[in-house]
Structures are given as structure tokens and as C-alpha cells.
C-alpha positions in Angstrom: 0.1 0.0 0.0 2.9 2.4 0.9 4.3 2.0 -2.7 1.0 2.6 -4.5 0.5 5.6 -2.5 3.9 6.9 -3.3 3.3 6.3 -6.8 0.1 7.8 -6.9 1.8 11.0 -5.4 4.7 10.8 -7.8 2.1 10.3 -10.7 0.2 13.5 -9.8 3.2 15.5 -9.5 4.5 14.2 -13.0 1.1 14.8 -14.4 1.0 18.4 -13.7 4.3 19.0 -15.3 3.3 16.6 -18.4 0.4 19.1 -18.9 2.8 22.0 -19.2 5.1 20.1 -21.4 2.3 19.3 -23.8 0.1 22.2 -23.6 2.1 23.9 -26.4 2.1 21.4 -29.0 -1.7 21.2 -28.5 -1.8 25.0 -29.2 0.2 24.5 -32.4 -2.2 21.7 -33.2 -5.2 23.6 -32.3 -4.7 27.1 -33.5 -1.9 26.9 -36.4 -3.0 23.3 -37.3 0.8 22.4 -37.4 2.4 19.3 -36.6 5.6 20.4 -35.1 8.1 17.7 -35.1 10.8 20.1 -33.7 8.9 20.5 -30.4 11.0 18.2 -28.5 14.4 19.9 -29.9 13.1 23.1 -28.8 12.0 22.0 -25.4 15.5 20.5 -24.9 17.5 23.7 -26.1 15.2 25.6 -23.7 16.6 23.3 -20.9 19.9 23.9 -21.8 19.7 27.6 -22.0 18.6 27.5 -18.3 21.4 24.9 -17.5 24.2 27.2 -18.9 22.7 30.3 -17.2 22.7 28.6 -13.9 26.3 26.9 -14.3 28.1 29.8 -16.0 26.2 33.0 -14.8 25.3 31.6 -11.5 21.5 32.7 -12.0 18.9 31.8 -9.4 16.5 29.0 -10.3 13.7 31.5 -11.0 15.8 33.7 -13.4 16.7 30.3 -15.3 13.1 29.7 -15.7 12.8 33.0 -17.4 15.7 32.9 -19.7 14.7 29.3 -20.6 11.1 30.8 -21.6 12.7 33.9 -23.4 15.2 31.5 -25.3 12.1 29.2 -26.3 9.9 32.0 -27.2 12.5 33.1 -29.6 13.4 30.2 -31.0 9.7 29.2 -31.5 9.2 32.4 -33.6 12.4 32.1 -35.6 11.2 28.4 -36.5 7.7 29.6 -37.2 8.9 32.5 -39.4 11.6 30.7 -41.3 10.0 27.4 -42.1 6.3 26.7 -41.0 5.0 29.8 -42.2 6.3 29.4 -45.7 5.3 25.6 -45.7 1.9 26.0 -44.2 -0.9 23.9 -46.2 2.0 21.4 -47.0 2.2 18.7 -44.7 4.7 16.9 -46.0 7.1 20.0 -46.1 6.2 21.0 -42.7 7.0 17.3 -41.3 10.3 17.2 -43.1 11.0 20.7 -42.0 10.3 20.0 -38.3 12.3 16.8 -38.2 15.5 18.5 -40.1 15.3 21.0 -37.3 15.2 18.2 -34.5 18.2 16.5 -36.2 20.4 19.6 -36.3 19.4 20.6 -32.8 20.2 17.3 -31.5 23.4 17.1 -33.5 24.6 20.4 -32.7 23.8 19.8 -29.0 26.3 17.0 -28.6 28.8 18.4 -30.6 28.4 21.6 -28.7 27.8 20.3 -25.0 28.6 16.6 -25.1 25.9 13.7 -24.5 26.5 13.4 -20.6 23.5 14.1 -18.6 23.2 17.6 -16.4 21.2 18.7 -13.7 20.3 22.3 -12.4 21.2 22.6 -8.8 18.4 23.9 -6.6 18.1 24.4 -2.8 15.0 22.6 -2.6 14.6 19.9 -0.1 12.3 16.8 0.5 9.2 16.7 2.6 8.7 13.4 4.7 5.2 12.9 5.6 5.2 9.7 7.5 6.6 7.0 5.3 6.2 9.0 2.1 8.9 11.3 0.2 7.6 14.1 -1.2 10.6 16.3 -3.2 9.6 19.9 -2.9 11.3 20.8 -6.1 8.7 18.5 -7.9 5.7 19.6 -5.8 6.3 23.3 -6.7 7.1 22.6 -10.3 4.1 20.7 -10.5 1.7 23.4 -8.6 3.3 26.0 -10.9 2.7 23.8 -14.0 -1.1 23.5 -13.0 -1.2 27.5 -12.5 0.2 28.1 -15.8 -2.0 25.7 -17.7 -5.1 27.5 -16.1 -3.7 30.9 -16.9 -3.0 29.6 -20.5 -6.7 28.4 -20.9 -8.2 31.5 -19.2 -6.2 33.7 -21.6 -7.4 31.8 -24.7 -11.0 31.5 -23.5 -11.5 35.2 -21.7 -9.2 37.4 -23.0 -9.4 39.8 -26.2 -6.2 38.2 -27.8 -7.6 34.8 -26.9 -10.6 35.5 -29.2 -8.6 36.9 -31.9 -6.5 33.7 -32.1 -9.8 31.6 -31.7 -10.8 33.4 -34.7 -7.6 32.9 -36.6 -8.0 29.1 -35.8 -11.6 28.6 -36.9 -10.9 30.4 -40.3 -7.7 32.2 -41.0 -8.6 33.4 -44.4 -11.9 35.1 -42.7 -9.8 36.6 -40.0 -7.4 38.1 -42.3 -10.6 39.7 -44.3 -11.7 41.5 -41.1 -8.1 43.0 -40.5 -6.2 40.5 -38.2 -2.4 40.0 -39.2 -2.6 36.1 -39.1 1.0 35.8 -39.5 1.9 37.8 -36.4 -0.6 36.0 -34.3 0.7 32.6 -35.5 4.2 33.8 -34.6 2.9 34.8 -31.3 1.4 31.4 -30.6 4.6 29.6 -31.6 6.8 31.5 -29.3 4.4 31.1 -26.7 3.9 27.3 -27.0 7.6 26.7 -27.4 8.5 29.2 -24.5 6.1 27.2 -22.3 7.7 23.8 -23.4 11.1 25.2 -22.2 10.0 26.1 -19.1 8.6 22.4 -18.6 11.9 21.2 -19.5 13.5 23.0 -16.7 10.8 21.9 -14.1 11.4 18.0 -15.5 15.1 18.3 -15.2 15.2 16.9 -11.6 13.2 14.1 -13.0 14.7 13.1 -16.2 17.5 14.9 -16.2 19.1 17.0 -19.5 20.8 15.7 -22.1 20.3 15.4 -26.3 18.4 12.7 -26.0 15.5 14.1 -23.9 14.1 15.8 -27.4 12.7 12.5 -28.6 11.0 11.4 -25.1 9.5 14.8 -24.8 8.0 14.5 -28.1 6.7 11.0 -28.0 5.1 12.0 -24.4 3.7 15.2 -25.4 2.3 13.8 -28.7 0.9 11.0 -26.6 -0.7 13.5 -24.1 -2.4 15.8 -27.0 -3.7 12.6 -29.0 -5.2 11.2 -25.6 -6.8 14.4 -24.7 -8.0 15.2 -28.3 -6.2 17.5 -30.5 -6.4 21.1 -29.7 -8.1 20.9 -26.6 -6.4 22.4 -23.6 -8.8 20.6 -21.0 -8.0 17.6 -22.8 -4.3 18.3 -22.5 -4.6 18.9 -19.0 -6.5 15.8 -18.3 -4.1 13.6 -20.6 -1.3 15.1 -18.9 -2.4 13.7 -15.3 -3.7 10.3 -16.9 -0.3 9.6 -18.5 1.7 11.1 -15.4 0.0 8.6 -13.1 0.2 5.6 -15.7 3.8 6.4 -16.2 4.6 6.3 -12.4 2.5 3.2 -11.8 4.3 1.5 -14.7 7.9 2.3 -13.6 6.9 1.3 -10.1 5.4 -2.2 -10.6 6.9 -3.3 -14.2 10.2 -3.8 -15.5 11.7 -0.8 -17.1 11.7 -2.2 -20.6 8.3 -2.8 -20.4 6.9 0.2 -18.5 7.0 2.7 -21.4 5.0 0.6 -23.3 1.8 1.1 -21.0 0.9 4.7 -21.9 1.1 3.7 -25.7 -1.3 0.8 -24.9 -4.0 3.2 -22.9 -3.6 5.3 -25.9 -4.6 2.8 -28.3 -7.2 1.5 -26.3 -8.8 5.0 -25.9 -8.4 5.8 -29.7 -10.1 2.3 -30.5 -13.0 3.5 -28.4 -12.9 7.3 -29.0 -10.9 8.1 -32.0 -11.1 12.0 -31.3 -9.7 11.5 -28.0 -11.1 12.2 -24.7 -12.4 15.7 -25.2 -11.4 16.1 -28.8 -14.0 17.1 -31.6 -14.2 16.8 -35.2 -13.3 20.5 -35.5 -11.8 22.3 -32.6 -9.9 25.4 -32.2 -9.2 25.2 -28.5 
């Protein structure tokens, strides 16, 4: 029972961070109709930005988070302007471009920084609640992740800018006719999406560490969550993050490490067999 409760706690904390990690991808699916296969690479580079800021400049943890967001935001805009904007409407070209960026980013990271794993030192300690261990870094990261995801949802649903990007997502040509600069809105969404993924990478470094190989695992996990919750659904992204987080924690707690990674994918296949649009998805959805 102790192991069960400990893994449940770990799963909830992991789920909050998974929700933040995948929200940028679901925004790009829902608003930009773009399958960004460079997402994991940009996630990784944001983590490296925070790591080197902390290691070389001695920046505090919160400032490293801000630096990661700024770097991720800038790279998201750059990738959108240089590639995705030019290839929008051409799914094959978008896919190839995203994969190309991912390959270049991973290869460049290995050449520049090596393949060893990295960590960002923090002053957070672990709480002990009876027999349970509660790492404070994960607790605060999970809480911050949930707050950020809720804030993004409220921005998209309640604010004037949210109405603009929903209009662009619904019909970009019509939005352009009424005066909205769709290219500018797409760039902002891309920047925000990758900036949030970079923050999630920093939160998850204590869990999975940081190396050039985290880009693949991040992309696969984020895509699993987005598809499970429903393409473009922020609510589905939040729910899917917690589901995959709990399933992952229990899988690694009770199963062999070679089998455990397959369990979330098996769950995804079962859900899609029953509900192909995902848990909260609809055939046509903007957010």
C-alpha cells in the first residue's frame, strides 16, 4: 500500500508537469494546425539555456526559468517564420522541416555540449510525510505547471487576444479579411508554445535529467498526451497529462523498465479504439 500511495503522489506531480510540457504542442495543433516535430528539440534547447545560465552565470532558479522561456519564445518564432510559415498547407514539407530542425538541434547539442546528463542545482529539500517522500522541487514545479496551464486556458477563452487567436484558428482567411494579422498571431502562438515547453523542461530536469536525447522522449510523451486528450483541446491536454503521469508512475513502479514505457502507448491505443477523436476532442476544434 505504501508503494501504491507513493507512486500515486509521484504520478500526480508528474502529471502536472506533463500537462505543461504538452500544452504548447496542443496549441500549435489547435490554433496553427501545425504538427511541430521540432517541438522536442526546442524543449531541450530551452533546458540547456537554463542550465548554462545557472552554471556559468550563477543565476537563481527562477531567473533560469525566465531565461529558458525567453530562449524558447525566440526560437519558436524563428522556426515559425523561417519554416512553418513558408510551408503552411503543405503537410509533407512541414513534417520534413520539423524533423530536420530536430536532427540539427540534437547533433549540434552533442557537438557543442557532449552527451552527458546534466542537472540544475536547486536549494529545494524533500518533505517527509510519514513514510512518504515528497521532493519539494517536484511539488512546486507541479503546482506552478497547473497554474500556468490554467492561466493559458483563461487567456485563450476569456481575453481579447484569446478571441483573436480562436478566430484565426477557426478560419484564418476570414480573420485576415476582417483585419487580423494572421502571420503575427501565428508567430506569437509559436513563441508562447515553445517558451512554455522550455519552462516545462526546466521543471522536469530533476525527474529525467537533461541530455540531447530528451527531445525524443519529450516529443513522444507530448504527442501521446495531446492525442489522448484530443487534438487542440487545452482541457484534454490537462486531463491527458495527469492520466499519462499517473500511468507512467505506476508502470515504472510495478513493471520492468523495458515494459513500462509501453503502457501509456497501450492506453492510448485502447482509448483511440473506443473514441478516435480523443477524450475531449471534437472533429473540428480550435481550443
